[in-house]
N, C-alpha and C positions, 0 to 999 in steps of 0.2 A: 368218362374220364374227364376230370376237371384239371385245367392247367392254370398256373399263375399267369399274371399279365406278362411277366418277363419271359416265361416259357413260350407263351403264345406269340409274342413279338419275335422271338428267336426262330420259331418255326415258320413264321410268315417271311422273314428274311431269307431263310433257307429255301423256301418254296419259290420266292421271286428269283433268287440266284439260279436255281435249277431251271426254271421256265425260261429265263433269259438265255441260257446256254443251249437249250434244246426245245424249240417251239412245239415239236410233236409230242412232247411229254405231257402237255395239258390234256390232250385227247386220251392218252393212255391212262392218266389219273382219273378222268371222268368215266372211262370204261370200267376200270377197276372198282371205282366207287359204286357204280350201278350193279355190278356183279356181286359185291360183297356187303351191301348196306344192311342186310338182315342178319348176317352172321355175327356171332359173338367174337370178341377179340380173343385170340388164343392166350392162355394163361402165361405162357413164356414171354409174350410180348407186352404184358401189362406192367405198368410201373408200380412198384411197391414203395410207398413212402413210409419210412420208419422214423418216427420221432422218438427219441429217447426221453421218456418221461420217467422221472424217479418214482419209485413206489412210495405210497403215502407213509408206510411204516418206517421206511428209511429216513424220510424227511423229518418225521416226528422224533425219531431216535437222535438224529443229528441236532435237532433243535434243543432237545432235553440235555444232551451232553454239553452243548454250548452254554445253555443257561446255567447248568451246574458249574461249569468252569468259570463263568463270570462271578458267580456267588463265592466260590472258593478263592478266586483272585481278589475279590473285594475284601474278604476277611483277612487274607494274608497281607495285602498292601495297605489297608486302612490303618490309621494310628489308633491306639487304644484310647478310649475316652472314659471319663469318670474318675472316681477317686481310687488310687492304687490300693489303699488299705481295704476298701470295700470289695474290690475285685478279688483280693486274696482270701476273703472270707473271714476276716478278723472279727470274731464275735465281741471282743472287748470294745472296739471302736463302735460297732453297731449297737451294742447294749448301752453304752454310755451316751448314745445319741450324738456322738461326735462324727460328723461327716466332713466332707470337703466343703469349704466355704465356696460360695459362688465365684466363678472366675479363677479358682485355684485348682491345681492338680495334686496338691499334697493334702493329707488329712490334717484336720485341726488338732493341736496338741491336747492331750488329756490333762485334766486338772485333778 
C-alpha cells in the first residue's frame, strides 16, 4: 500500500501522539508486527482509491458538441460579408459582370 506524503505525515503524527500517551504501546506494536508481517492485509481494511476519470467517448462527444456550438454561434453572430446582390443569387448582376466594387457593400449599378 502506498501513501501520499501528507498521509504518511498524518500517520506519523498519530503514532507519536499514541506513543507519548502510552509508553507500553510501542512494545505491543512491535509484537503485533512480528506476528503478522507475512499475512496479507484483509480486503475490508484495504483502502480503495477511486479516481473519477471521464470515459474517452464522453470527452470526445462533449468536445464535438462544443466545437459544433462554436461554429453555429460564429455563423449566427458574424456579420454578412460580400455583395448582397451576389448573395441573393441574382443572375442578372452576375451575368453582367457587375459586382460589388472594392470596399463597398452595395452592388454596382447596371448600365
